[in-house]
N, CA, C and O of each residue as an XYZ file, in Angstrom:
852
protein
N       0.101    -13.803    -17.741
C      -0.878    -13.097    -16.903
C      -0.138    -12.372    -15.795
O       0.658    -12.985    -15.084
N      -0.390    -11.042    -15.628
C       0.262    -10.321    -14.553
C      -0.652    -10.211    -13.343
O      -1.810    -10.627    -13.387
N      -0.124     -9.650    -12.269
C      -0.874     -9.619    -11.017
C      -2.108     -8.740    -11.104
O      -3.115     -9.014    -10.450
N      -2.039     -7.684    -11.906
C      -3.227     -6.836    -12.052
C      -4.365     -7.647    -12.656
O      -5.513     -7.504    -12.234
N      -4.070     -8.494    -13.633
C      -5.103     -9.326    -14.247
C      -5.603    -10.391    -13.281
O      -6.789    -10.719    -13.284
N      -4.704    -10.940    -12.447
C      -5.102    -11.996    -11.524
C      -6.062    -11.470    -10.467
O      -7.064    -12.114    -10.154
N      -5.755    -10.299     -9.918
C      -6.501     -9.832     -8.753
C      -7.540     -8.779     -9.077
O      -8.325     -8.426     -8.197
N      -7.586     -8.263    -10.281
C      -8.466     -7.142    -10.568
C      -9.293     -7.392    -11.820
O      -9.582     -6.457    -12.566
N      -9.672     -8.625    -12.057
C     -10.443     -8.943    -13.245
C     -11.861     -8.412    -13.115
O     -12.430     -8.393    -12.024
N     -12.434     -7.976    -14.253
C     -13.816     -7.544    -14.263
C     -14.724     -8.757    -14.315
O     -14.492     -9.680    -15.097
N     -15.755     -8.760    -13.487
C     -16.684     -9.873    -13.444
C     -18.102     -9.345    -13.544
O     -18.341     -8.156    -13.335
N     -19.052    -10.230    -13.864
C     -20.449     -9.861    -13.903
C     -20.940     -9.636    -12.481
O     -20.479    -10.283    -11.541
N     -21.900     -8.693    -12.332
C     -22.468     -8.433    -11.025
C     -21.635     -7.436    -10.244
O     -20.689     -6.862    -10.785
N     -21.973     -7.218     -8.967
C     -21.241     -6.253     -8.147
C     -19.768     -6.625     -8.053
O     -19.441     -7.803     -7.908
N     -18.867     -5.640     -8.134
C     -17.432     -5.941     -8.053
C     -17.058     -6.509     -6.694
O     -17.533     -6.039     -5.660
N     -16.212     -7.514     -6.705
C     -15.737     -8.112     -5.465
C     -14.440     -7.419     -5.055
O     -13.645     -7.031     -5.911
N     -14.223     -7.262     -3.742
C     -12.954     -6.664     -3.314
C     -11.780     -7.558     -3.710
O     -11.864     -8.782     -3.616
N     -10.700     -6.947     -4.145
C      -9.524     -7.677     -4.597
C      -8.307     -7.270     -3.778
O      -8.343     -6.285     -3.040
N      -7.239     -8.030     -3.915
C      -5.999     -7.684     -3.245
C      -5.500     -6.322     -3.713
O      -5.000     -5.537     -2.907
N      -5.629     -6.034     -5.005
C      -5.189     -4.742     -5.521
C      -6.019     -3.622     -4.909
O      -5.470     -2.579     -4.554
N      -7.343     -3.816     -4.776
C      -8.176     -2.821     -4.096
C      -7.666     -2.577     -2.681
O      -7.538     -1.436     -2.239
N      -7.376     -3.673     -1.980
C      -6.912     -3.559     -0.599
C      -5.597     -2.796     -0.510
O      -5.412     -1.982      0.394
N      -4.687     -3.051     -1.438
C      -3.413     -2.348     -1.441
C      -3.610     -0.860     -1.701
O      -2.973     -0.022     -1.062
N      -4.493     -0.537     -2.639
C      -4.751      0.878     -2.933
C      -5.349      1.599     -1.734
O      -5.100      2.788     -1.536
N      -6.131      0.891     -0.936
C      -6.723      1.510      0.248
C      -5.748      1.567      1.418
O      -5.827      2.473      2.247
N      -4.834      0.612      1.490
C      -3.895      0.582      2.611
C      -2.722      1.539      2.430
O      -2.342      2.217      3.385
N      -2.143      1.616      1.249
C      -0.900      2.360      1.070
C      -1.010      3.834      1.468
O      -0.058      4.356      2.050
N      -2.119      4.538      1.189
C      -2.221      5.914      1.690
C      -2.165      5.997      3.214
O      -1.613      6.953      3.758
N      -2.726      5.013      3.906
C      -2.647      4.986      5.364
C      -1.188      4.867      5.806
O      -0.763      5.542      6.743
N      -0.427      4.012      5.132
C       0.989      3.839      5.469
C       1.782      5.103      5.191
O       2.644      5.482      5.984
N       1.498      5.759      4.070
C       2.218      6.992      3.719
C       2.045      8.043      4.802
O       3.011      8.678      5.225
N       0.801      8.221      5.251
C       0.543      9.227      6.284
C       1.116      8.813      7.642
O       1.725      9.626      8.337
N       0.921      7.573      8.006
C       1.366      7.124      9.331
C       2.890      7.181      9.459
O       3.419      7.577     10.498
N       3.580      6.787      8.408
C       5.044      6.726      8.455
C       5.706      8.000      7.944
O       6.925      8.144      8.040
N       4.912      8.934      7.398
C       5.479     10.173      6.879
C       6.393      9.955      5.691
O       7.432     10.605      5.577
N       6.014      9.042      4.803
C       6.875      8.691      3.668
C       6.906      9.808      2.632
O       5.864     10.358      2.275
N       8.102     10.143      2.149
C       8.259     11.085      1.045
C       8.533     10.370     -0.269
O       8.337     10.938     -1.344
N       8.982      9.134     -0.184
C       9.217      8.312     -1.367
C       8.699      6.916     -1.077
O       8.453      6.543      0.070
N       8.543      6.158     -2.151
C       7.949      4.842     -2.000
C       8.899      3.777     -2.512
O       9.456      3.924     -3.600
N       9.100      2.693     -1.747
C       9.965      1.621     -2.230
C       9.243      0.760     -3.265
O       8.017      0.795     -3.372
N      10.001      0.006     -4.007
C       9.406     -0.982     -4.889
C       8.895     -2.141     -4.046
O       9.588     -2.618     -3.147
N       7.675     -2.593     -4.343
C       7.091     -3.728     -3.642
C       6.906     -4.862     -4.639
O       6.251     -4.692     -5.667
N       7.482     -6.015     -4.335
C       7.351     -7.185     -5.200
C       6.448     -8.210     -4.525
O       6.725     -8.663     -3.415
N       5.370     -8.568     -5.208
C       4.478     -9.613     -4.726
C       4.910    -10.923     -5.360
O       4.859    -11.064     -6.582
N       5.332    -11.878     -4.553
C       5.889    -13.130     -5.058
C       5.078    -14.321     -4.562
O       4.425    -14.258     -3.520
N       5.132    -15.399     -5.324
C       4.434    -16.617     -4.908
C       4.950    -17.082     -3.548
O       4.160    -17.398     -2.658
N       6.254    -17.123     -3.389
C       6.889    -17.441     -2.118
C       8.273    -16.814     -2.119
O       8.827    -16.498     -3.172
N       8.822    -16.640     -0.925
C      10.155    -16.071     -0.800
C      11.104    -17.184     -0.403
O      10.967    -17.781      0.665
N      12.055    -17.455     -1.259
C      13.024    -18.513     -0.995
C      14.277    -17.884     -0.397
O      14.993    -17.124     -1.049
N      14.512    -18.226      0.855
C      15.655    -17.661      1.568
C      16.267    -18.754      2.421
O      15.598    -19.296      3.301
N      17.497    -19.082      2.184
C      18.137    -20.226      2.840
C      18.086    -20.107      4.360
O      18.498    -19.100      4.935
N      17.575    -21.153      4.993
C      17.596    -21.315      6.450
C      16.695    -20.362      7.220
O      16.614    -20.461      8.445
N      16.011    -19.434      6.539
C      15.173    -18.480      7.254
C      13.803    -18.400      6.582
O      13.625    -17.604      5.660
N      12.831    -19.203      7.019
C      11.484    -19.113      6.449
C      10.894    -17.734      6.730
O      10.989    -17.240      7.853
N      10.290    -17.113      5.731
C       9.749    -15.774      5.914
C       8.640    -15.495      4.909
O       8.643    -16.033      3.802
N       7.691    -14.649      5.303
C       6.631    -14.197      4.392
C       6.966    -12.843      3.785
O       6.322    -12.418      2.826
N       7.969    -12.160      4.335
C       8.316    -10.841      3.819
C       9.768    -10.524      4.064
O      10.408    -11.091      4.950
N      10.285     -9.599      3.255
C      11.702     -9.253      3.386
C      11.924     -7.843      2.852
O      11.361     -7.457      1.828
N      12.752     -7.084      3.561
C      13.199     -5.784      3.055
C      14.689     -5.869      2.808
O      15.463     -6.172      3.716
N      15.085     -5.602      1.584
C      16.499     -5.649      1.213
C      17.104     -4.262      1.415
O      16.716     -3.303      0.748
N      18.066     -4.165      2.348
C      18.650     -2.865      2.681
C      19.369     -2.236      1.498
O      19.343     -1.015      1.338
N      20.007     -3.049      0.671
C      20.817     -2.516     -0.419
C      19.949     -1.987     -1.566
O      20.140     -0.866     -2.035
N      18.998     -2.807     -2.006
C      18.145     -2.394     -3.130
C      16.936     -1.595     -2.677
O      16.278     -0.944     -3.489
N      16.638     -1.641     -1.372
C      15.447     -0.996     -0.807
C      14.179     -1.482     -1.498
O      13.310     -0.701     -1.887
N      14.107     -2.802     -1.634
C      12.941     -3.459     -2.227
C      12.235     -4.280     -1.152
O      12.873     -5.030     -0.413
N      10.919     -4.133     -1.072
C      10.095     -4.940     -0.178
C       9.549     -6.122     -0.967
O       8.894     -5.926     -1.991
N       9.806     -7.351     -0.508
C       9.293     -8.559     -1.146
C       8.310     -9.228     -0.199
O       8.578     -9.346      0.996
N       7.161     -9.671     -0.735
C       6.117    -10.260      0.092
C       5.578    -11.506     -0.581
O       5.231    -11.475     -1.762
N       5.503    -12.611      0.166
C       4.895    -13.846     -0.342
C       3.379    -13.742     -0.215
O       2.872    -13.245      0.790
N       2.650    -14.213     -1.237
C       1.194    -14.051     -1.221
C       0.422    -15.355     -1.401
O      -0.775    -15.391     -1.115
N       1.060    -16.418     -1.861
C       0.333    -17.662     -2.139
C      -0.286    -18.246     -0.867
O       0.388    -18.401      0.151
N      -1.594    -18.570     -0.945
C      -2.335    -19.207      0.154
C      -2.371    -18.363      1.428
O      -2.462    -18.906      2.529
N      -2.301    -17.057      1.284
C      -2.358    -16.168      2.450
C      -3.573    -15.255      2.343
O      -3.977    -14.872      1.245
N      -4.152    -14.908      3.492
C      -5.270    -13.982      3.504
C      -4.757    -12.577      3.167
O      -3.674    -12.200      3.616
N      -5.517    -11.790      2.381
C      -5.063    -10.445      2.026
C      -4.707     -9.569      3.225
O      -3.765     -8.780      3.150
N      -5.444     -9.695      4.326
C      -5.120     -8.901      5.512
C      -3.735     -9.275      6.043
O      -2.980     -8.404      6.473
N      -3.402    -10.566      6.014
C      -2.090    -11.022      6.463
C      -0.998    -10.507      5.529
O       0.081    -10.121      5.978
N      -1.285    -10.504      4.228
C      -0.328     -9.977      3.248
C      -0.047     -8.502      3.523
O       1.104     -8.067      3.509
N      -1.097     -7.749      3.770
C      -0.940     -6.315      3.992
C      -0.219     -6.047      5.313
O       0.569     -5.107      5.411
N      -0.487     -6.865      6.318
C       0.252     -6.714      7.582
C       1.757     -6.895      7.338
O       2.571     -6.160      7.897
N       2.119     -7.867      6.510
C       3.536     -8.063      6.196
C       4.104     -6.843      5.493
O       5.213     -6.406      5.803
N       3.349     -6.285      4.541
C       3.803     -5.080      3.848
C       3.989     -3.943      4.837
O       4.979     -3.215      4.771
N       3.035     -3.786      5.760
C       3.147     -2.737      6.781
C       4.433     -2.904      7.587
O       5.155     -1.935      7.825
N       4.714     -4.140      8.006
C       5.914     -4.439      8.787
C       7.175     -4.064      8.005
O       8.079     -3.422      8.540
N       7.227     -4.467      6.745
C       8.426     -4.205      5.945
C       8.565     -2.724      5.600
O       9.684     -2.237      5.438
N       7.455     -2.001      5.484
C       7.545     -0.561      5.240
C       8.125      0.165      6.442
O       8.796      1.185      6.281
N       7.879     -0.343      7.643
C       8.532      0.235      8.823
C      10.039      0.042      8.724
O      10.805      0.958      9.025
N      10.471     -1.152      8.300
C      11.915     -1.363      8.113
C      12.473     -0.420      7.048
O      13.605      0.048      7.161
N      11.683     -0.145      6.021
C      12.112      0.810      4.995
C      12.364      2.182      5.614
O      13.375      2.817      5.314
N      11.455      2.648      6.478
C      11.659      3.952      7.111
C      12.857      3.912      8.064
O      13.574      4.903      8.203
N      13.073      2.768      8.719
C      14.244      2.631      9.595
C      15.537      2.738      8.789
O      16.511      3.341      9.241
N      15.539      2.153      7.601
C      16.715      2.238      6.741
C      16.958      3.677      6.305
O      18.102      4.130      6.262
N      15.877      4.404      5.978
C      16.024      5.809      5.583
C      16.648      6.630      6.711
O      17.368      7.597      6.461
N      16.365      6.238      7.951
C      16.918      6.942      9.119
C      18.266      6.368      9.543
O      18.849      6.803     10.536
N      18.761      5.382      8.781
C      20.035      4.723      9.068
C      20.033      4.077     10.451
O      21.015      4.151     11.189
N      18.911      3.442     10.785
C      18.771      2.791     12.084
C      18.982      1.283     12.028
O      19.110      0.651     13.077
N      19.024      0.694     10.854
C      19.142     -0.752     10.742
C      20.594     -1.197     10.864
O      21.508     -0.550     10.353
N      20.780     -2.318     11.556
C      22.109     -2.900     11.697
C      22.067     -4.381     11.388
O      21.016     -4.895     11.007
N      23.185     -5.086     11.541
C      23.250     -6.513     11.187
C      22.243     -7.380     11.932
O      21.762     -8.364     11.370
N      21.907     -7.052     13.172
C      21.000     -7.884     13.937
C      19.602     -7.318     14.080
O      18.828     -7.766     14.926
N      19.274     -6.335     13.257
C      17.981     -5.664     13.413
C      16.798     -6.582     13.170
O      15.713     -6.347     13.703
N      16.988     -7.620     12.376
C      15.874     -8.499     12.023
C      15.624     -9.571     13.080
O      14.636    -10.299     12.984
N      16.481     -9.686     14.074
C      16.322    -10.712     15.097
C      15.060    -10.466     15.925
O      14.731     -9.325     16.248
N      14.365    -11.539     16.262
C      13.193    -11.445     17.128
C      13.573    -10.799     18.460
O      14.538    -11.215     19.101
N      12.815     -9.784     18.875
C      13.088     -9.108     20.129
C      14.003     -7.912     20.025
O      14.196     -7.199     21.009
N      14.582     -7.667     18.838
C      15.429     -6.489     18.678
C      14.552     -5.238     18.682
O      13.375     -5.325     18.333
N      15.091     -4.072     19.066
C      14.284     -2.845     19.063
C      13.665     -2.536     17.705
O      12.517     -2.095     17.633
N      14.413     -2.763     16.629
C      13.900     -2.455     15.303
C      12.757     -3.400     14.904
O      11.786     -2.985     14.270
N      12.890     -4.673     15.286
C      11.841     -5.645     14.967
C      10.600     -5.386     15.818
O       9.475     -5.499     15.332
N      10.805     -5.043     17.081
C       9.662     -4.726     17.938
C       8.925     -3.490     17.434
O       7.695     -3.444     17.454
N       9.675     -2.497     16.985
C       9.042     -1.288     16.451
C       8.241     -1.608     15.193
O       7.135     -1.100     15.012
N       8.803     -2.456     14.321
C       8.094     -2.828     13.094
C       6.793     -3.547     13.418
O       5.767     -3.291     12.787
N       6.828     -4.446     14.398
C       5.605     -5.150     14.789
C       4.565     -4.194     15.367
O       3.382     -4.282     15.038
N       5.012     -3.283     16.227
C       4.082     -2.357     16.877
C       3.457     -1.387     15.874
O       2.244     -1.180     15.886
N       4.277     -0.796     15.013
C       3.758      0.181     14.059
C       2.867     -0.480     13.011
O       1.882      0.110     12.566
N       3.214     -1.701     12.620
C       2.345     -2.437     11.685
C       0.986     -2.686     12.328
O      -0.043     -2.593     11.659
N       0.977     -3.003     13.617
C      -0.280     -3.226     14.318
C      -1.155     -1.982     14.343
O      -2.369     -2.072     14.161
N      -0.545     -0.817     14.568
C      -1.303      0.440     14.568
C      -1.912      0.693     13.191
O      -3.083      1.056     13.079
N      -1.113      0.499     12.153
C      -1.627      0.729     10.790
C      -2.747     -0.236     10.453
O      -3.729      0.154      9.821
N      -2.617     -1.488     10.865
C      -3.639     -2.479     10.543
C      -4.939     -2.212     11.285
O      -6.017     -2.456     10.743
N      -4.858     -1.720     12.507
C      -6.091     -1.373     13.222
C      -6.839     -0.262     12.490
O      -8.063     -0.307     12.370
N      -6.104      0.729     12.003
C      -6.734      1.816     11.257
C      -7.312      1.308      9.932
O      -8.410      1.695      9.534
N      -6.564      0.445      9.264
C      -7.024     -0.106      7.986
C      -8.285     -0.941      8.177
O      -9.254     -0.778      7.435
N      -8.281     -1.830      9.160
C      -9.446     -2.685      9.402
C     -10.670     -1.859      9.806
O     -11.803     -2.213      9.480
N     -10.431     -0.756     10.519
C     -11.533      0.119     10.921
C     -12.147      0.814      9.714
O     -13.370      0.909      9.607
N     -11.313      1.297      8.811
C     -11.801      2.032      7.649
C     -12.350      1.110      6.561
O     -13.283      1.476      5.847
N     -11.774     -0.079      6.435
C     -12.119     -0.953      5.310
C     -12.397     -2.376      5.800
O     -11.643     -3.293      5.473
N     -13.455     -2.576      6.571
C     -13.738     -3.912      7.125
C     -14.121     -4.940      6.065
O     -14.124     -6.139      6.345
N     -14.447     -4.487      4.843
C     -14.873     -5.433      3.811
C     -13.783     -6.433      3.439
O     -14.085     -7.519      2.944
N     -12.522     -6.081      3.671
C     -11.440     -6.982      3.274
C     -11.254     -8.141      4.258
O     -10.580     -9.120      3.940
N     -11.837     -8.035      5.424
C     -11.710     -9.120      6.399
C     -12.403    -10.396      5.939
O     -12.035    -11.490      6.369
N     -13.403    -10.267      5.067
C     -14.172    -11.431      4.631
C     -13.662    -12.033      3.322
O     -14.288    -12.943      2.780
N     -12.543    -11.542      2.812
C     -12.000    -12.075      1.569
C     -11.417    -13.471      1.767
O     -11.068    -13.856      2.883
N     -11.315    -14.214      0.686
C     -10.701    -15.544      0.710
C      -9.182    -15.423      0.581
O      -8.685    -14.406      0.097
N      -8.448    -16.439      1.004
C      -6.999    -16.438      0.781
C      -6.667    -16.371     -0.705
O      -7.458    -16.782     -1.554
N      -5.499    -15.854     -0.997
C      -5.037    -15.733     -2.380
C      -4.557    -17.092     -2.866
O      -3.715    -17.727     -2.231
N      -5.097    -17.532     -3.992
C      -4.641    -18.764     -4.633
C      -4.258    -18.405     -6.057
O      -5.107    -18.017     -6.859
N      -2.987    -18.535     -6.365
C      -2.484    -18.115     -7.669
C      -2.589    -19.241     -8.687
O      -2.504    -20.415     -8.327
N      -2.775    -18.889     -9.964
C      -2.717    -19.904    -11.024
C      -1.288    -20.390    -11.209
O      -0.361    -19.891    -10.570
N      -1.125    -21.343    -12.067
C       0.205    -21.934    -12.260
C       1.107    -21.077    -13.137
O       2.309    -21.333    -13.209
N       0.556    -20.061    -13.809
C       1.376    -19.217    -14.663
C       2.346    -18.394    -13.824
O       2.122    -18.168    -12.634
N       3.420    -17.952    -14.457
C       4.431    -17.180    -13.755
C       3.893    -15.810    -13.380
O       3.054    -15.243    -14.078
N       4.392    -15.287    -12.262
C       4.007    -13.952    -11.835
C       4.811    -12.912    -12.606
O       5.927    -13.167    -13.057
N       4.213    -11.742    -12.743
C       4.928    -10.605    -13.290
C       5.722     -9.977    -12.150
O       5.169     -9.218    -11.354
N       6.997    -10.283    -12.067
C       7.788     -9.867    -10.912
C       8.055     -8.369    -10.888
O       8.492     -7.843     -9.864
N       7.804     -7.674    -11.991
C       8.043     -6.239    -12.011
C       6.803     -5.447    -11.636
O       6.825     -4.216    -11.658
N       5.711     -6.140    -11.289
C       4.501     -5.436    -10.892
C       4.771     -4.663     -9.609
O       5.290     -5.215     -8.640
N       4.414     -3.378     -9.608
C       4.736     -2.524     -8.465
C       3.479     -1.792     -8.015
O       3.129     -0.772     -8.608
N       2.786     -2.277     -6.985
C       1.645     -1.518     -6.463
C       2.163     -0.336     -5.662
O       2.435     -0.477     -4.470
N       2.307      0.829     -6.290
C       2.963      1.955     -5.631
C       2.211      3.245     -5.891
O       1.588      3.426     -6.936
N       2.286      4.138     -4.912
C       1.770      5.491     -5.090
C       2.818      6.293     -5.850
O       3.989      6.301     -5.471
N       2.406      6.967     -6.919
C       3.345      7.766     -7.701
C       3.272      9.247     -7.361
O       4.293      9.934     -7.366
N       2.062      9.752     -7.062
C       1.890     11.174     -6.758
C       0.766     11.384     -5.752
O      -0.153     10.571     -5.655
N       0.849     12.477     -5.010
C      -0.241     12.904     -4.142
C      -0.591     14.342     -4.515
O       0.289     15.196     -4.624
N      -1.881     14.600     -4.710
C      -2.363     15.942     -5.032
C      -3.198     16.458     -3.863
O      -4.016     15.728     -3.305
N      -2.984     17.722     -3.497
C      -3.631     18.301     -2.319
C      -4.674     19.331     -2.763
O      -4.413     20.166     -3.628
N      -5.860     19.252     -2.151
C      -6.962     20.150     -2.487
C      -7.514     20.803     -1.226
O      -7.456     20.225     -0.140
N      -8.048     22.009     -1.377
C      -8.845     22.647     -0.340
C     -10.303     22.304     -0.627
O     -10.791     22.513     -1.738
N     -10.984     21.785      0.365
C     -12.319     21.220      0.161
C     -13.328     21.953      1.042
O     -13.074     22.205      2.220
N     -14.497     22.295      0.444
C     -15.562     22.916      1.231
C     -16.761     21.994      1.408
O     -17.738     22.369      2.055
N     -16.696     20.802      0.844
C     -17.782     19.829      0.997
C     -17.157     18.446      1.192
O     -16.887     17.751      0.213
N     -16.922     18.037      2.449
C     -16.265     16.754      2.711
C     -17.006     15.548      2.143
O     -16.374     14.572      1.741
N     -18.337     15.601      2.105
C     -19.106     14.478      1.580
C     -18.799     14.265      0.105
O     -18.556     13.137     -0.325
N     -18.810     15.355     -0.676
C     -18.476     15.249     -2.097
C     -17.031     14.788     -2.278
O     -16.736     13.987     -3.166
N     -16.145     15.291     -1.442
C     -14.730     14.913     -1.552
C     -14.562     13.408     -1.367
O     -13.842     12.765     -2.132
N     -15.211     12.852     -0.373
C     -15.114     11.407     -0.139
C     -15.729     10.628     -1.293
O     -15.210      9.583     -1.684
N     -16.834     11.135     -1.839
C     -17.514     10.430     -2.926
C     -16.634     10.282     -4.163
O     -16.761      9.298     -4.892
N     -15.750     11.237     -4.411
C     -14.923     11.162     -5.621
C     -13.536     10.593     -5.329
O     -12.686     10.540     -6.218
N     -13.305     10.165     -4.079
C     -12.069      9.445     -3.788
C     -10.987     10.217     -3.074
O      -9.864      9.724     -2.967
N     -11.276     11.417     -2.575
C     -10.273     12.159     -1.820
C     -10.252     11.688     -0.364
O     -11.250     11.196      0.161
N      -9.100     11.850      0.268
C      -8.934     11.485      1.677
C      -8.440     12.702      2.442
O      -7.564     13.424      1.967
N      -8.995     12.930      3.619
C      -8.562     14.059      4.433
C      -7.265     13.726      5.146
O      -7.117     12.645      5.716
N      -6.328     14.663      5.110
C      -5.055     14.473      5.800
C      -5.256     14.536      7.306
O      -6.060     15.324      7.805
N      -4.518     13.700      8.023
C      -4.554     13.734      9.481
C      -3.673     14.845     10.040
O      -3.750     15.169     11.225
N      -2.839     15.425      9.187
C      -1.860     16.395      9.651
C      -2.166     17.823      9.230
O      -1.455     18.748      9.624
N      -3.219     18.018      8.430
C      -3.589     19.362      7.989
C      -5.060     19.353      7.587
O      -5.733     18.327      7.695
N      -5.558     20.503      7.122
C      -6.940     20.595      6.656
C      -7.077     20.227      5.187
O      -8.176     20.272      4.635
N      -5.977     19.866      4.553
C      -5.998     19.529      3.129
C      -6.631     18.168      2.898
O      -6.679     17.320      3.789
N      -7.112     17.988      1.688
C      -7.606     16.686      1.233
C      -6.693     16.192      0.135
O      -6.172     16.981     -0.653
N      -6.498     14.885      0.081
C      -5.483     14.318     -0.800
C      -6.109     13.353     -1.814
O      -7.034     12.604     -1.501
N      -5.577     13.397     -3.028
C      -5.930     12.418     -4.054
C      -4.653     11.669     -4.419
O      -3.672     12.268     -4.859
N      -4.679     10.355     -4.231
C      -3.491      9.523     -4.458
C      -3.541      8.927     -5.861
O      -4.568      8.404     -6.294
N      -2.419      9.017     -6.556
C      -2.311      8.391     -7.875
C      -1.390      7.184     -7.788
O      -0.293      7.266     -7.236
N      -1.851      6.056     -8.341
C      -1.084      4.820     -8.342
C      -0.565      4.526     -9.749
O      -1.070      5.052    -10.740
N       0.459      3.672     -9.807
C       0.963      3.260    -11.116
C      -0.044      2.392    -11.868
O       0.149      2.127    -13.055
N      -1.111      1.946    -11.208
C      -2.158      1.149    -11.862
C      -3.490      1.893    -11.897
O      -4.532      1.272    -12.109
N      -3.477      3.214    -11.694
C      -4.731      3.954    -11.547
C      -5.564      3.984    -12.828
O      -6.767      3.727    -12.788
N      -4.933      4.295    -13.966
C      -5.671      4.347    -15.230
C      -6.747      5.421    -15.240
O      -6.589      6.487    -14.645
N      -7.842      5.122    -15.926
C      -8.885      6.116    -16.132
C      -9.624      6.460    -14.842
O     -10.219      7.532    -14.738
N      -9.592      5.566    -13.862
C     -10.246      5.858    -12.594
C      -9.673      7.100    -11.938
O     -10.418      7.924    -11.408
N      -8.342      7.243    -11.969
C      -7.726      8.439    -11.410
C      -8.099      9.666    -12.222
O      -8.408     10.712    -11.652
N      -8.076      9.554    -13.551
C      -8.388     10.702    -14.412
C      -9.776     11.251    -14.105
O      -9.973     12.466    -14.073
N     -10.739     10.357    -13.877
C     -12.088     10.810    -13.541
C     -12.112     11.517    -12.191
O     -12.728     12.574    -12.053
N     -11.443     10.938    -11.196
C     -11.422     11.545     -9.866
C     -10.726     12.900     -9.891
O     -11.181     13.847     -9.250
N      -9.630     12.993    -10.627
C      -8.896     14.259    -10.702
C      -9.744     15.333    -11.374
O      -9.811     16.466    -10.897
N     -10.395     14.973    -12.489
C     -11.254     15.935    -13.195
C     -12.399     16.402    -12.304
O     -12.733     17.586    -12.281
N     -13.000     15.464    -11.570
C     -14.091     15.820    -10.657
C     -13.588     16.743     -9.543
O     -14.267     17.700     -9.171
N     -12.409     16.454     -9.018
C     -11.860     17.278     -7.939
C     -11.592     18.699     -8.408
O     -11.895     19.660     -7.701
N     -11.022     18.830     -9.606
C     -10.745     20.170    -10.146
C     -12.048     20.910    -10.417
O     -12.152     22.103    -10.135
N     -13.036     20.217    -10.959
C     -14.328     20.844    -11.258
C     -15.018     21.324     -9.984
O     -15.626     22.394     -9.974
N     -14.929     20.544     -8.915
C     -15.648     20.878     -7.685
C     -14.873     21.819     -6.763
O     -15.465     22.660     -6.085
N     -13.535     21.670     -6.741
C     -12.754     22.391     -5.734
C     -11.631     23.251     -6.302
O     -10.887     23.874     -5.545
N     -11.500     23.292     -7.635
C     -10.440     24.076     -8.240
C      -9.141     23.295     -8.361
O      -9.055     22.137     -7.952
N      -8.147     23.936     -8.919
C      -6.854     23.290     -9.130
C      -6.218     22.897     -7.791
O      -6.438     23.569     -6.784
N      -5.437     21.820     -7.775
C      -4.763     21.426     -6.532
C      -3.862     22.538     -6.023
O      -3.258     23.275     -6.803
N      -3.781     22.649     -4.700
C      -2.927     23.688     -4.101
C      -1.480     23.243     -4.008
O      -0.597     24.029     -3.663
N      -1.245     21.984     -4.316
C       0.114     21.464     -4.292
C       0.123     19.996     -4.673
O      -0.929     19.362     -4.755
N       1.294     19.463     -4.904
C       1.426     18.040     -5.237
C       2.790     17.552     -4.773
O       3.698     18.344     -4.518
N       2.917     16.225     -4.669
C       4.190     15.627     -4.246
C       4.419     14.359     -5.024
O       3.540     13.500     -5.096
N       5.591     14.232     -5.605
C       5.955     12.989     -6.281
C       6.493     12.012     -5.253
O       7.276     12.382     -4.378
N       6.059     10.738     -5.366
C       6.499      9.704     -4.436
C       7.543      8.789     -5.054
O       7.995      7.842     -4.411
N       7.925      9.059     -6.282
C       8.879      8.194     -6.983
C      10.209      8.907     -7.098
O      10.271     10.098     -7.405
N      11.284      8.153     -6.845
C      12.628      8.722     -6.974
C      13.000      8.853     -8.439
O      14.097      9.312     -8.759
């Protein structure tokens, strides 16, 4: 069983918010806030085993992989950790990280805490439904360690009806008048429907950006 099956199973009745839903809603906020042009690999793990240093998250400078522990944690707490580690990812891209950057009270660690807080306030404001979710409890089966909740592409549209744009899943950019449609590696047919609707209503995208190296 992989993480998509664990957190995104179809059930009878109204769909319940899942960790995967929360990640899909949060990652576009992080992309815009941090100005990301590429996306790191994110590994969701049962726990992170690191000698002498207990941690819920880790950014590896060499591989540029973000690892996050999820067992028995609230989804909002998980996403806050991802936000924190994505700040370290941007610091690495700027060559700002050094041997002591992870120490409590260091400028890089303080910046990661502050920027994660800003992103989480925006996320909680836009998507308050995730605050009422239960903590993640994983089954005993092994996790799919190669699962990557990542944005692969962003498509930009000119929109003349913001209400329709929001209804089909587009998000307005904070930095321009463009509207954006985000494609994830787990999007499937949901993205295809949104893209077709966007083209039908607003014409072909005026541009696109790949987020994968």
